[in-house]
PDB file of N, CA, C, O and CB in Angstrom:
ATOM      1  N   MET A   1     107.112  83.771  83.650  1.00  0.00           N
ATOM      2  CA  MET A   1     106.089  84.597  83.046  1.00  0.00           C
ATOM      3  C   MET A   1     106.784  85.725  82.286  1.00  0.00           C
ATOM      4  O   MET A   1     107.654  86.396  82.840  1.00  0.00           O
ATOM      5  CB  MET A   1     105.100  85.153  84.121  1.00  0.00           C
ATOM      6  N   ILE A   2     106.421  85.936  81.061  1.00  0.00           N
ATOM      7  CA  ILE A   2     106.961  87.023  80.252  1.00  0.00           C
ATOM      8  C   ILE A   2     105.908  88.103  80.123  1.00  0.00           C
ATOM      9  O   ILE A   2     104.760  87.834  79.770  1.00  0.00           O
ATOM     10  CB  ILE A   2     107.412  86.521  78.856  1.00  0.00           C
ATOM     11  N   SER A   3     106.319  89.344  80.415  1.00  0.00           N
ATOM     12  CA  SER A   3     105.432  90.501  80.302  1.00  0.00           C
ATOM     13  C   SER A   3     106.116  91.524  79.410  1.00  0.00           C
ATOM     14  O   SER A   3     107.310  91.415  79.130  1.00  0.00           O
ATOM     15  CB  SER A   3     105.093  91.111  81.709  1.00  0.00           C
ATOM     16  N   THR A   4     105.359  92.512  78.967  1.00  0.00           N
ATOM     17  CA  THR A   4     105.882  93.548  78.090  1.00  0.00           C
ATOM     18  C   THR A   4     105.753  94.908  78.755  1.00  0.00           C
ATOM     19  O   THR A   4     104.704  95.230  79.313  1.00  0.00           O
ATOM     20  CB  THR A   4     105.153  93.538  76.740  1.00  0.00           C
ATOM     21  N   ILE A   5     106.802  95.699  78.702  1.00  0.00           N
ATOM     22  CA  ILE A   5     106.765  97.069  79.204  1.00  0.00           C
ATOM     23  C   ILE A   5     105.962  97.898  78.200  1.00  0.00           C
ATOM     24  O   ILE A   5     106.231  97.853  77.000  1.00  0.00           O
ATOM     25  CB  ILE A   5     108.222  97.655  79.408  1.00  0.00           C
ATOM     26  N   LYS A   6     104.983  98.650  78.689  1.00  0.00           N
ATOM     27  CA  LYS A   6     104.127  99.474  77.840  1.00  0.00           C
ATOM     28  C   LYS A   6     104.193 100.932  78.272  1.00  0.00           C
ATOM     29  O   LYS A   6     104.543 101.229  79.414  1.00  0.00           O
ATOM     30  CB  LYS A   6     102.675  98.972  77.883  1.00  0.00           C
ATOM     31  N   LYS A   7     103.862 101.829  77.374  1.00  0.00           N
ATOM     32  CA  LYS A   7     103.784 103.254  77.681  1.00  0.00           C
ATOM     33  C   LYS A   7     102.546 103.489  78.557  1.00  0.00           C
ATOM     34  O   LYS A   7     101.476 102.936  78.303  1.00  0.00           O
ATOM     35  CB  LYS A   7     103.725 104.118  76.366  1.00  0.00           C
ATOM     36  N   TRP A   8     102.714 104.309  79.577  1.00  0.00           N
ATOM     37  CA  TRP A   8     101.616 104.637  80.482  1.00  0.00           C
ATOM     38  C   TRP A   8     101.759 106.121  80.800  1.00  0.00           C
ATOM     39  O   TRP A   8     102.484 106.494  81.722  1.00  0.00           O
ATOM     40  CB  TRP A   8     101.637 103.742  81.800  1.00  0.00           C
ATOM     41  N   GLY A   9     101.071 106.961  80.042  1.00  0.00           N
ATOM     42  CA  GLY A   9     101.241 108.407  80.168  1.00  0.00           C
ATOM     43  C   GLY A   9     102.646 108.775  79.721  1.00  0.00           C
ATOM     44  O   GLY A   9     103.061 108.413  78.620  1.00  0.00           O
ATOM     45  N   ASN A  10     103.384 109.491  80.566  1.00  0.00           N
ATOM     46  CA  ASN A  10     104.767 109.841  80.268  1.00  0.00           C
ATOM     47  C   ASN A  10     105.753 108.830  80.843  1.00  0.00           C
ATOM     48  O   ASN A  10     106.965 109.040  80.792  1.00  0.00           O
ATOM     49  CB  ASN A  10     105.079 111.222  80.803  1.00  0.00           C
ATOM     50  N   SER A  11     105.239 107.747  81.385  1.00  0.00           N
ATOM     51  CA  SER A  11     106.081 106.731  82.014  1.00  0.00           C
ATOM     52  C   SER A  11     105.935 105.409  81.282  1.00  0.00           C
ATOM     53  O   SER A  11     105.272 105.317  80.249  1.00  0.00           O
ATOM     54  CB  SER A  11     105.720 106.564  83.502  1.00  0.00           C
ATOM     55  N   GLN A  12     106.562 104.400  81.834  1.00  0.00           N
ATOM     56  CA  GLN A  12     106.397 103.042  81.331  1.00  0.00           C
ATOM     57  C   GLN A  12     105.781 102.210  82.435  1.00  0.00           C
ATOM     58  O   GLN A  12     106.013 102.460  83.618  1.00  0.00           O
ATOM     59  CB  GLN A  12     107.755 102.435  80.857  1.00  0.00           C
ATOM     60  N   GLY A  13     104.988 101.209  82.042  1.00  0.00           N
ATOM     61  CA  GLY A  13     104.316 100.385  83.033  1.00  0.00           C
ATOM     62  C   GLY A  13     104.449  98.912  82.733  1.00  0.00           C
ATOM     63  O   GLY A  13     104.708  98.511  81.598  1.00  0.00           O
ATOM     64  N   LEU A  14     104.269  98.121  83.756  1.00  0.00           N
ATOM     65  CA  LEU A  14     104.319  96.673  83.653  1.00  0.00           C
ATOM     66  C   LEU A  14     103.106  96.119  84.373  1.00  0.00           C
ATOM     67  O   LEU A  14     102.899  96.406  85.552  1.00  0.00           O
ATOM     68  CB  LEU A  14     105.644  96.098  84.244  1.00  0.00           C
ATOM     69  N   ARG A  15     102.304  95.330  83.679  1.00  0.00           N
ATOM     70  CA  ARG A  15     101.129  94.732  84.317  1.00  0.00           C
ATOM     71  C   ARG A  15     101.530  93.436  84.997  1.00  0.00           C
ATOM     72  O   ARG A  15     102.250  92.614  84.430  1.00  0.00           O
ATOM     73  CB  ARG A  15     100.000  94.479  83.284  1.00  0.00           C
ATOM     74  N   LEU A  16     101.055  93.271  86.212  1.00  0.00           N
ATOM     75  CA  LEU A  16     101.314  92.046  86.967  1.00  0.00           C
ATOM     76  C   LEU A  16      99.983  91.362  87.226  1.00  0.00           C
ATOM     77  O   LEU A  16      99.001  92.015  87.580  1.00  0.00           O
ATOM     78  CB  LEU A  16     102.066  92.344  88.308  1.00  0.00           C
ATOM     79  N   SER A  17      99.949  90.063  87.053  1.00  0.00           N
ATOM     80  CA  SER A  17      98.685  89.337  87.195  1.00  0.00           C
ATOM     81  C   SER A  17      98.208  89.327  88.645  1.00  0.00           C
ATOM     82  O   SER A  17      98.998  89.435  89.583  1.00  0.00           O
ATOM     83  CB  SER A  17      98.838  87.900  86.686  1.00  0.00           C
ATOM     84  N   LYS A  18      96.912  89.198  88.794  1.00  0.00           N
ATOM     85  CA  LYS A  18      96.295  89.130  90.118  1.00  0.00           C
ATOM     86  C   LYS A  18      96.838  87.932  90.890  1.00  0.00           C
ATOM     87  O   LYS A  18      97.084  88.027  92.092  1.00  0.00           O
ATOM     88  CB  LYS A  18      94.757  89.043  90.000  1.00  0.00           C
ATOM     89  N   GLU A  19      97.022  86.816  90.208  1.00  0.00           N
ATOM     90  CA  GLU A  19      97.518  85.597  90.837  1.00  0.00           C
ATOM     91  C   GLU A  19      98.942  85.796  91.373  1.00  0.00           C
ATOM     92  O   GLU A  19      99.272  85.359  92.476  1.00  0.00           O
ATOM     93  CB  GLU A  19      97.484  84.430  89.836  1.00  0.00           C
ATOM     94  N   LEU A  20      99.772  86.462  90.573  1.00  0.00           N
ATOM     95  CA  LEU A  20     101.147  86.716  90.997  1.00  0.00           C
ATOM     96  C   LEU A  20     101.178  87.580  92.245  1.00  0.00           C
ATOM     97  O   LEU A  20     101.890  87.269  93.200  1.00  0.00           O
ATOM     98  CB  LEU A  20     101.940  87.386  89.876  1.00  0.00           C
ATOM     99  N   LEU A  21     100.412  88.660  92.243  1.00  0.00           N
ATOM    100  CA  LEU A  21     100.389  89.576  93.383  1.00  0.00           C
ATOM    101  C   LEU A  21      99.761  88.949  94.620  1.00  0.00           C
ATOM    102  O   LEU A  21     100.262  89.128  95.731  1.00  0.00           O
ATOM    103  CB  LEU A  21      99.639  90.837  93.017  1.00  0.00           C
ATOM    104  N   SER A  22      98.670  88.215  94.436  1.00  0.00           N
ATOM    105  CA  SER A  22      98.015  87.616  95.603  1.00  0.00           C
ATOM    106  C   SER A  22      98.910  86.553  96.233  1.00  0.00           C
ATOM    107  O   SER A  22      98.832  86.316  97.439  1.00  0.00           O
ATOM    108  CB  SER A  22      96.657  87.000  95.207  1.00  0.00           C
ATOM    109  N   GLY A  23      99.763  85.909  95.428  1.00  0.00           N
ATOM    110  CA  GLY A  23     100.710  84.948  95.971  1.00  0.00           C
ATOM    111  C   GLY A  23     101.715  85.605  96.905  1.00  0.00           C
ATOM    112  O   GLY A  23     102.301  84.939  97.758  1.00  0.00           O
ATOM    113  N   LEU A  24     101.919  86.919  96.746  1.00  0.00           N
ATOM    114  CA  LEU A  24     102.822  87.668  97.609  1.00  0.00           C
ATOM    115  C   LEU A  24     102.076  88.466  98.671  1.00  0.00           C
ATOM    116  O   LEU A  24     102.694  89.166  99.473  1.00  0.00           O
ATOM    117  CB  LEU A  24     103.676  88.598  96.778  1.00  0.00           C
ATOM    118  N   GLY A  25     100.753  88.361  98.679  1.00  0.00           N
ATOM    119  CA  GLY A  25      99.950  89.110  99.644  1.00  0.00           C
ATOM    120  C   GLY A  25      99.856  90.585  99.305  1.00  0.00           C
ATOM    121  O   GLY A  25      99.674  91.423 100.188  1.00  0.00           O
ATOM    122  N   ILE A  26      99.982  90.904  98.014  1.00  0.00           N
ATOM    123  CA  ILE A  26      99.918  92.295  97.572  1.00  0.00           C
ATOM    124  C   ILE A  26      98.598  92.514  96.845  1.00  0.00           C
ATOM    125  O   ILE A  26      98.217  91.715  95.990  1.00  0.00           O
ATOM    126  CB  ILE A  26     101.128  92.652  96.651  1.00  0.00           C
ATOM    127  N   GLY A  27      97.897  93.596  97.182  1.00  0.00           N
ATOM    128  CA  GLY A  27      96.625  93.920  96.548  1.00  0.00           C
ATOM    129  C   GLY A  27      96.625  95.337  96.017  1.00  0.00           C
ATOM    130  O   GLY A  27      97.622  96.053  96.110  1.00  0.00           O
ATOM    131  N   ILE A  28      95.497  95.730  95.462  1.00  0.00           N
ATOM    132  CA  ILE A  28      95.348  97.070  94.903  1.00  0.00           C
ATOM    133  C   ILE A  28      95.565  98.113  95.997  1.00  0.00           C
ATOM    134  O   ILE A  28      95.060  97.969  97.110  1.00  0.00           O
ATOM    135  CB  ILE A  28      93.950  97.244  94.254  1.00  0.00           C
ATOM    136  N   ASP A  29      96.315  99.156  95.675  1.00  0.00           N
ATOM    137  CA  ASP A  29      96.642 100.284  96.544  1.00  0.00           C
ATOM    138  C   ASP A  29      97.625  99.941  97.667  1.00  0.00           C
ATOM    139  O   ASP A  29      97.909 100.795  98.506  1.00  0.00           O
ATOM    140  CB  ASP A  29      95.384 100.826  97.143  1.00  0.00           C
ATOM    141  N   ASP A  30      98.152  98.707  97.703  1.00  0.00           N
ATOM    142  CA  ASP A  30      99.205  98.391  98.666  1.00  0.00           C
ATOM    143  C   ASP A  30     100.484  99.086  98.229  1.00  0.00           C
ATOM    144  O   ASP A  30     100.721  99.261  97.033  1.00  0.00           O
ATOM    145  CB  ASP A  30      99.421  96.850  98.789  1.00  0.00           C
ATOM    146  N   LYS A  31     101.292  99.475  99.170  1.00  0.00           N
ATOM    147  CA  LYS A  31     102.579 100.089  98.856  1.00  0.00           C
ATOM    148  C   LYS A  31     103.617  98.985  98.702  1.00  0.00           C
ATOM    149  O   LYS A  31     103.605  97.997  99.435  1.00  0.00           O
ATOM    150  CB  LYS A  31     103.005 101.108  99.961  1.00  0.00           C
ATOM    151  N   VAL A  32     104.516  99.167  97.738  1.00  0.00           N
ATOM    152  CA  VAL A  32     105.586  98.200  97.505  1.00  0.00           C
ATOM    153  C   VAL A  32     106.922  98.930  97.426  1.00  0.00           C
ATOM    154  O   VAL A  32     106.978 100.113  97.092  1.00  0.00           O
ATOM    155  CB  VAL A  32     105.329  97.389  96.207  1.00  0.00           C
ATOM    156  N   ASN A  33     107.975  98.222  97.732  1.00  0.00           N
ATOM    157  CA  ASN A  33     109.326  98.716  97.525  1.00  0.00           C
ATOM    158  C   ASN A  33     109.804  98.151  96.200  1.00  0.00           C
ATOM    159  O   ASN A  33     109.549  96.989  95.884  1.00  0.00           O
ATOM    160  CB  ASN A  33     110.283  98.318  98.707  1.00  0.00           C
ATOM    161  N   VAL A  34     110.501  98.976  95.423  1.00  0.00           N
ATOM    162  CA  VAL A  34     111.069  98.545  94.147  1.00  0.00           C
ATOM    163  C   VAL A  34     112.551  98.867  94.199  1.00  0.00           C
ATOM    164  O   VAL A  34     112.934 100.019  94.398  1.00  0.00           O
ATOM    165  CB  VAL A  34     110.365  99.245  92.915  1.00  0.00           C
ATOM    166  N   GLU A  35     113.387  97.847  94.020  1.00  0.00           N
ATOM    167  CA  GLU A  35     114.828  98.022  94.102  1.00  0.00           C
ATOM    168  C   GLU A  35     115.516  97.300  92.955  1.00  0.00           C
ATOM    169  O   GLU A  35     114.940  96.405  92.336  1.00  0.00           O
ATOM    170  CB  GLU A  35     115.358  97.517  95.447  1.00  0.00           C
ATOM    171  N   ILE A  36     116.736  97.692  92.682  1.00  0.00           N
ATOM    172  CA  ILE A  36     117.570  96.964  91.736  1.00  0.00           C
ATOM    173  C   ILE A  36     118.618  96.224  92.551  1.00  0.00           C
ATOM    174  O   ILE A  36     119.401  96.845  93.271  1.00  0.00           O
ATOM    175  CB  ILE A  36     118.231  97.924  90.673  1.00  0.00           C
ATOM    176  N   LEU A  37     118.636  94.898  92.441  1.00  0.00           N
ATOM    177  CA  LEU A  37     119.616  94.061  93.121  1.00  0.00           C
ATOM    178  C   LEU A  37     120.239  93.126  92.092  1.00  0.00           C
ATOM    179  O   LEU A  37     119.533  92.372  91.423  1.00  0.00           O
ATOM    180  CB  LEU A  37     118.962  93.256  94.293  1.00  0.00           C
ATOM    181  N   ASP A  38     121.550  93.177  91.969  1.00  0.00           N
ATOM    182  CA  ASP A  38     122.263  92.318  91.017  1.00  0.00           C
ATOM    183  C   ASP A  38     121.664  92.399  89.620  1.00  0.00           C
ATOM    184  O   ASP A  38     121.425  91.377  88.976  1.00  0.00           O
ATOM    185  CB  ASP A  38     122.247  90.872  91.498  1.00  0.00           C
ATOM    186  N   GLU A  39     121.422  93.625  89.155  1.00  0.00           N
ATOM    187  CA  GLU A  39     120.879  93.884  87.818  1.00  0.00           C
ATOM    188  C   GLU A  39     119.494  93.270  87.595  1.00  0.00           C
ATOM    189  O   GLU A  39     119.124  92.948  86.466  1.00  0.00           O
ATOM    190  CB  GLU A  39     121.832  93.355  86.776  1.00  0.00           C
ATOM    191  N   LYS A  40     118.741  93.113  88.675  1.00  0.00           N
ATOM    192  CA  LYS A  40     117.360  92.617  88.605  1.00  0.00           C
ATOM    193  C   LYS A  40     116.457  93.596  89.345  1.00  0.00           C
ATOM    194  O   LYS A  40     116.872  94.215  90.325  1.00  0.00           O
ATOM    195  CB  LYS A  40     117.239  91.174  89.215  1.00  0.00           C
ATOM    196  N   ILE A  41     115.223  93.733  88.872  1.00  0.00           N
ATOM    197  CA  ILE A  41     114.230  94.545  89.569  1.00  0.00           C
ATOM    198  C   ILE A  41     113.547  93.652  90.589  1.00  0.00           C
ATOM    199  O   ILE A  41     113.025  92.592  90.247  1.00  0.00           O
ATOM    200  CB  ILE A  41     113.190  95.175  88.574  1.00  0.00           C
ATOM    201  N   VAL A  42     113.553  94.085  91.846  1.00  0.00           N
ATOM    202  CA  VAL A  42     112.941  93.322  92.933  1.00  0.00           C
ATOM    203  C   VAL A  42     111.799  94.152  93.495  1.00  0.00           C
ATOM    204  O   VAL A  42     111.994  95.306  93.876  1.00  0.00           O
ATOM    205  CB  VAL A  42     113.986  92.963  94.049  1.00  0.00           C
ATOM    206  N   ILE A  43     110.605  93.566  93.549  1.00  0.00           N
ATOM    207  CA  ILE A  43     109.410  94.243  94.067  1.00  0.00           C
ATOM    208  C   ILE A  43     108.901  93.435  95.252  1.00  0.00           C
ATOM    209  O   ILE A  43     108.696  92.226  95.145  1.00  0.00           O
ATOM    210  CB  ILE A  43     108.294  94.393  92.958  1.00  0.00           C
ATOM    211  N   TYR A  44     108.699  94.106  96.380  1.00  0.00           N
ATOM    212  CA  TYR A  44     108.154  93.414  97.539  1.00  0.00           C
ATOM    213  C   TYR A  44     107.272  94.370  98.339  1.00  0.00           C
ATOM    214  O   TYR A  44     107.432  95.590  98.290  1.00  0.00           O
ATOM    215  CB  TYR A  44     109.290  92.847  98.424  1.00  0.00           C
ATOM    216  N   LYS A  45     106.342  93.779  99.070  1.00  0.00           N
ATOM    217  CA  LYS A  45     105.370  94.569  99.823  1.00  0.00           C
ATOM    218  C   LYS A  45     106.079  95.384 100.895  1.00  0.00           C
ATOM    219  O   LYS A  45     106.917  94.867 101.634  1.00  0.00           O
ATOM    220  CB  LYS A  45     104.299  93.659 100.459  1.00  0.00           C
ATOM    221  N   ALA A  46     105.730  96.671 100.970  1.00  0.00           N
ATOM    222  CA  ALA A  46     106.316  97.559 101.975  1.00  0.00           C
ATOM    223  C   ALA A  46     105.685  97.268 103.328  1.00  0.00           C
ATOM    224  O   ALA A  46     104.508  96.920 103.421  1.00  0.00           O
ATOM    225  CB  ALA A  46     106.119  99.053 101.587  1.00  0.00           C
ATOM    226  N   GLU A  47     106.483  97.416 104.363  1.00  0.00           N
ATOM    227  CA  GLU A  47     105.967  97.222 105.710  1.00  0.00           C
ATOM    228  C   GLU A  47     105.062  98.383 106.074  1.00  0.00           C
ATOM    229  O   GLU A  47     105.318  99.525 105.692  1.00  0.00           O
ATOM    230  CB  GLU A  47     107.114  97.084 106.730  1.00  0.00           C
ATOM    231  N   ASP A  48     104.002  98.087 106.815  1.00  0.00           N
ATOM    232  CA  ASP A  48     103.119  99.146 107.300  1.00  0.00           C
ATOM    233  C   ASP A  48     103.854  99.914 108.390  1.00  0.00           C
ATOM    234  O   ASP A  48     104.317  99.335 109.372  1.00  0.00           O
ATOM    235  CB  ASP A  48     101.766  98.565 107.834  1.00  0.00           C
ATOM    236  N   VAL A  49     103.950 101.195 108.205  1.00  0.00           N
ATOM    237  CA  VAL A  49     104.627 102.045 109.175  1.00  0.00           C
ATOM    238  C   VAL A  49     103.606 103.013 109.741  1.00  0.00           C
ATOM    239  O   VAL A  49     103.001 103.796 109.008  1.00  0.00           O
ATOM    240  CB  VAL A  49     105.831 102.806 108.532  1.00  0.00           C
ATOM    241  N   ASP A  50     103.421 102.953 111.040  1.00  0.00           N
ATOM    242  CA  ASP A  50     102.496 103.843 111.724  1.00  0.00           C
ATOM    243  C   ASP A  50     103.302 104.988 112.321  1.00  0.00           C
ATOM    244  O   ASP A  50     103.759 104.900 113.461  1.00  0.00           O
ATOM    245  CB  ASP A  50     101.681 103.087 112.825  1.00  0.00           C
ATOM    246  N   LEU A  51     103.480 106.069 111.553  1.00  0.00           N
ATOM    247  CA  LEU A  51     104.283 107.182 112.029  1.00  0.00           C
ATOM    248  C   LEU A  51     103.465 108.146 112.862  1.00  0.00           C
ATOM    249  O   LEU A  51     102.316 108.458 112.547  1.00  0.00           O
ATOM    250  CB  LEU A  51     104.909 107.910 110.866  1.00  0.00           C
ATOM    251  N   LYS A  52     104.084 108.606 113.929  1.00  0.00           N
ATOM    252  CA  LYS A  52     103.489 109.642 114.758  1.00  0.00           C
ATOM    253  C   LYS A  52     104.280 110.920 114.534  1.00  0.00           C
ATOM    254  O   LYS A  52     105.435 110.865 114.112  1.00  0.00           O
ATOM    255  CB  LYS A  52     103.478 109.234 116.270  1.00  0.00           C
ATOM    256  N   LEU A  53     103.692 112.038 114.802  1.00  0.00           N
ATOM    257  CA  LEU A  53     104.372 113.312 114.628  1.00  0.00           C
ATOM    258  C   LEU A  53     105.670 113.350 115.432  1.00  0.00           C
ATOM    259  O   LEU A  53     106.673 113.894 114.970  1.00  0.00           O
ATOM    260  CB  LEU A  53     103.455 114.465 115.043  1.00  0.00           C
ATOM    261  N   SER A  54     105.651 112.781 116.615  1.00  0.00           N
ATOM    262  CA  SER A  54     106.863 112.761 117.442  1.00  0.00           C
ATOM    263  C   SER A  54     107.962 111.929 116.782  1.00  0.00           C
ATOM    264  O   SER A  54     109.141 112.256 116.919  1.00  0.00           O
ATOM    265  CB  SER A  54     106.550 112.204 118.843  1.00  0.00           C
ATOM    266  N   ASP A  55     107.597 110.858 116.068  1.00  0.00           N
ATOM    267  CA  ASP A  55     108.588 110.049 115.346  1.00  0.00           C
ATOM    268  C   ASP A  55     109.201 110.838 114.199  1.00  0.00           C
ATOM    269  O   ASP A  55     110.408 110.773 113.963  1.00  0.00           O
ATOM    270  CB  ASP A  55     107.948 108.759 114.811  1.00  0.00           C
ATOM    271  N   ILE A  56     108.363 111.583 113.488  1.00  0.00           N
ATOM    272  CA  ILE A  56     108.826 112.337 112.333  1.00  0.00           C
ATOM    273  C   ILE A  56     109.843 113.398 112.751  1.00  0.00           C
ATOM    274  O   ILE A  56     110.834 113.614 112.054  1.00  0.00           O
ATOM    275  CB  ILE A  56     107.642 112.989 111.611  1.00  0.00           C
ATOM    276  N   PHE A  57     109.607 114.050 113.869  1.00  0.00           N
ATOM    277  CA  PHE A  57     110.479 115.130 114.307  1.00  0.00           C
ATOM    278  C   PHE A  57     111.496 114.703 115.364  1.00  0.00           C
ATOM    279  O   PHE A  57     112.166 115.559 115.941  1.00  0.00           O
ATOM    280  CB  PHE A  57     109.651 116.253 114.841  1.00  0.00           C
ATOM    281  N   ALA A  58     111.628 113.425 115.627  1.00  0.00           N
ATOM    282  CA  ALA A  58     112.539 112.946 116.668  1.00  0.00           C
ATOM    283  C   ALA A  58     113.976 113.389 116.428  1.00  0.00           C
ATOM    284  O   ALA A  58     114.688 113.696 117.383  1.00  0.00           O
ATOM    285  CB  ALA A  58     112.482 111.436 116.754  1.00  0.00           C
ATOM    286  N   GLN A  59     114.411 113.428 115.189  1.00  0.00           N
ATOM    287  CA  GLN A  59     115.796 113.783 114.868  1.00  0.00           C
ATOM    288  C   GLN A  59     115.936 115.236 114.407  1.00  0.00           C
ATOM    289  O   GLN A  59     117.002 115.629 113.934  1.00  0.00           O
ATOM    290  CB  GLN A  59     116.330 112.853 113.790  1.00  0.00           C
ATOM    291  N   TYR A  60     114.886 116.031 114.536  1.00  0.00           N
ATOM    292  CA  TYR A  60     114.908 117.417 114.056  1.00  0.00           C
ATOM    293  C   TYR A  60     115.938 118.231 114.812  1.00  0.00           C
ATOM    294  O   TYR A  60     115.929 118.273 116.042  1.00  0.00           O
ATOM    295  CB  TYR A  60     113.525 118.061 114.196  1.00  0.00           C
ATOM    296  N   LYS A  61     116.820 118.875 114.075  1.00  0.00           N
ATOM    297  CA  LYS A  61     117.866 119.679 114.690  1.00  0.00           C
ATOM    298  C   LYS A  61     117.793 121.134 114.204  1.00  0.00           C
ATOM    299  O   LYS A  61     118.787 121.858 114.260  1.00  0.00           O
ATOM    300  CB  LYS A  61     119.247 119.079 114.380  1.00  0.00           C
ATOM    301  N   GLY A  62     116.647 121.546 113.743  1.00  0.00           N
ATOM    302  CA  GLY A  62     116.466 122.896 113.217  1.00  0.00           C
ATOM    303  C   GLY A  62     116.444 123.937 114.317  1.00  0.00           C
ATOM    304  O   GLY A  62     116.729 123.653 115.481  1.00  0.00           O
ATOM    305  N   ARG A  63     116.104 125.131 113.922  1.00  0.00           N
ATOM    306  CA  ARG A  63     116.078 126.248 114.852  1.00  0.00           C
ATOM    307  C   ARG A  63     114.974 126.034 115.884  1.00  0.00           C
ATOM    308  O   ARG A  63     113.842 125.696 115.536  1.00  0.00           O
ATOM    309  CB  ARG A  63     115.872 127.581 114.101  1.00  0.00           C
ATOM    310  N   GLU A  64     115.310 126.231 117.133  1.00  0.00           N
ATOM    311  CA  GLU A  64     114.331 126.065 118.202  1.00  0.00           C
ATOM    312  C   GLU A  64     113.852 127.431 118.658  1.00  0.00           C
ATOM    313  O   GLU A  64     114.643 128.274 119.080  1.00  0.00           O
ATOM    314  CB  GLU A  64     114.930 125.270 119.390  1.00  0.00           C
ATOM    315  N   GLU A  65     112.573 127.635 118.568  1.00  0.00           N
ATOM    316  CA  GLU A  65     111.977 128.901 118.995  1.00  0.00           C
ATOM    317  C   GLU A  65     111.553 128.778 120.451  1.00  0.00           C
ATOM    318  O   GLU A  65     110.906 127.807 120.842  1.00  0.00           O
ATOM    319  CB  GLU A  65     110.763 129.286 118.094  1.00  0.00           C
ATOM    320  N   THR A  66     111.922 129.766 121.242  1.00  0.00           N
ATOM    321  CA  THR A  66     111.463 129.784 122.632  1.00  0.00           C
ATOM    322  C   THR A  66     110.812 131.135 122.894  1.00  0.00           C
ATOM    323  O   THR A  66     111.123 132.130 122.239  1.00  0.00           O
ATOM    324  CB  THR A  66     112.646 129.522 123.634  1.00  0.00           C
ATOM    325  N   GLY A  67     109.937 131.149 123.828  1.00  0.00           N
ATOM    326  CA  GLY A  67     109.260 132.395 124.165  1.00  0.00           C
ATOM    327  C   GLY A  67     108.027 132.622 123.300  1.00  0.00           C
ATOM    328  O   GLY A  67     107.578 131.734 122.575  1.00  0.00           O
ATOM    329  N   GLU A  68     107.498 133.829 123.396  1.00  0.00           N
ATOM    330  CA  GLU A  68     106.279 134.168 122.679  1.00  0.00           C
ATOM    331  C   GLU A  68     106.575 134.627 121.258  1.00  0.00           C
ATOM    332  O   GLU A  68     107.665 135.119 120.966  1.00  0.00           O
ATOM    333  CB  GLU A  68     105.514 135.245 123.425  1.00  0.00           C
ATOM    334  N   THR A  69     105.608 134.463 120.395  1.00  0.00           N
ATOM    335  CA  THR A  69     105.720 134.928 119.020  1.00  0.00           C
ATOM    336  C   THR A  69     104.716 136.040 118.809  1.00  0.00           C
ATOM    337  O   THR A  69     103.536 135.878 119.121  1.00  0.00           O
ATOM    338  CB  THR A  69     105.493 133.773 118.007  1.00  0.00           C
ATOM    339  N   GLY A  70     105.160 137.151 118.293  1.00  0.00           N
ATOM    340  CA  GLY A  70     104.268 138.266 118.013  1.00  0.00           C
ATOM    341  C   GLY A  70     103.682 138.134 116.615  1.00  0.00           C
ATOM    342  O   GLY A  70     104.413 137.973 115.638  1.00  0.00           O
ATOM    343  N   TRP A  71     102.372 138.202 116.527  1.00  0.00           N
ATOM    344  CA  TRP A  71     101.700 138.070 115.232  1.00  0.00           C
ATOM    345  C   TRP A  71     101.206 139.415 114.721  1.00  0.00           C
ATOM    346  O   TRP A  71     100.542 139.475 113.687  1.00  0.00           O
ATOM    347  CB  TRP A  71     100.530 137.094 115.337  1.00  0.00           C
ATOM    348  N   GLY A  72     101.514 140.476 115.417  1.00  0.00           N
ATOM    349  CA  GLY A  72     101.077 141.788 114.975  1.00  0.00           C
ATOM    350  C   GLY A  72      99.675 142.110 115.465  1.00  0.00           C
ATOM    351  O   GLY A  72      99.075 141.357 116.232  1.00  0.00           O
ATOM    352  N   LYS A  73      99.163 143.256 115.000  1.00  0.00           N
ATOM    353  CA  LYS A  73      97.825 143.692 115.394  1.00  0.00           C
ATOM    354  C   LYS A  73      96.775 142.925 114.611  1.00  0.00           C
ATOM    355  O   LYS A  73      97.046 142.466 113.501  1.00  0.00           O
ATOM    356  CB  LYS A  73      97.655 145.207 115.176  1.00  0.00           C
ATOM    357  N   PRO A  74      95.567 142.778 115.177  1.00  0.00           N
ATOM    358  CA  PRO A  74      94.484 142.111 114.443  1.00  0.00           C
ATOM    359  C   PRO A  74      94.202 142.831 113.128  1.00  0.00           C
ATOM    360  O   PRO A  74      94.211 144.061 113.087  1.00  0.00           O
ATOM    361  CB  PRO A  74      93.202 142.051 115.302  1.00  0.00           C
ATOM    362  N   GLU A  75      93.957 142.100 112.077  1.00  0.00           N
ATOM    363  CA  GLU A  75      93.700 142.663 110.744  1.00  0.00           C
ATOM    364  C   GLU A  75      92.208 142.645 110.409  1.00  0.00           C
ATOM    365  O   GLU A  75      91.752 143.466 109.614  1.00  0.00           O
ATOM    366  CB  GLU A  75      94.484 141.883 109.676  1.00  0.00           C
ATOM    367  N   GLY A  76      91.457 141.747 110.987  1.00  0.00           N
ATOM    368  CA  GLY A  76      90.046 141.635 110.648  1.00  0.00           C
ATOM    369  C   GLY A  76      89.208 141.626 111.908  1.00  0.00           C
ATOM    370  O   GLY A  76      89.414 142.445 112.803  1.00  0.00           O
ATOM    371  N   ARG A  77      88.258 140.699 111.982  1.00  0.00           N
ATOM    372  CA  ARG A  77      87.357 140.634 113.146  1.00  0.00           C
ATOM    373  C   ARG A  77      87.764 139.555 114.140  1.00  0.00           C
ATOM    374  O   ARG A  77      86.986 139.186 115.020  1.00  0.00           O
ATOM    375  CB  ARG A  77      85.931 140.384 112.688  1.00  0.00           C
ATOM    376  N   GLU A  78      89.017 139.037 113.993  1.00  0.00           N
ATOM    377  CA  GLU A  78      89.443 137.998 114.938  1.00  0.00           C
ATOM    378  C   GLU A  78      89.549 138.581 116.346  1.00  0.00           C
ATOM    379  O   GLU A  78      89.787 139.775 116.525  1.00  0.00           O
ATOM    380  CB  GLU A  78      90.801 137.385 114.505  1.00  0.00           C
ATOM    381  N   ILE A  79      89.371 137.724 117.326  1.00  0.00           N
ATOM    382  CA  ILE A  79      89.450 138.147 118.729  1.00  0.00           C
ATOM    383  C   ILE A  79      90.725 137.556 119.308  1.00  0.00           C
ATOM    384  O   ILE A  79      90.956 136.350 119.220  1.00  0.00           O
ATOM    385  CB  ILE A  79      88.180 137.691 119.555  1.00  0.00           C
ATOM    386  N   TRP A  80      91.558 138.418 119.904  1.00  0.00           N
ATOM    387  CA  TRP A  80      92.809 137.944 120.484  1.00  0.00           C
ATOM    388  C   TRP A  80      92.696 138.046 121.938  1.00  0.00           C
ATOM    389  O   TRP A  80      93.636 137.701 122.655  1.00  0.00           O
ATOM    390  CB  TRP A  80      94.015 138.718 119.985  1.00  0.00           C
TER     391      TRP A  80
END
């Protein structure tokens, strides 16, 4: 199949047929990975990743706060 790269806003776009995508199990709004392998563009469906907050911060090595945090005196009608 031959397609043409077209201008799409400030980028370039490539239209892929519904038949081509459905053959790969890819639909509208699905996430895909796009890579260059051996001077070819390879597009494949991204795996569904169910991230939890604990997974995101599992490797976090930043500053660890312990103890209480002072927020100062109330500024409005909040109740502390």
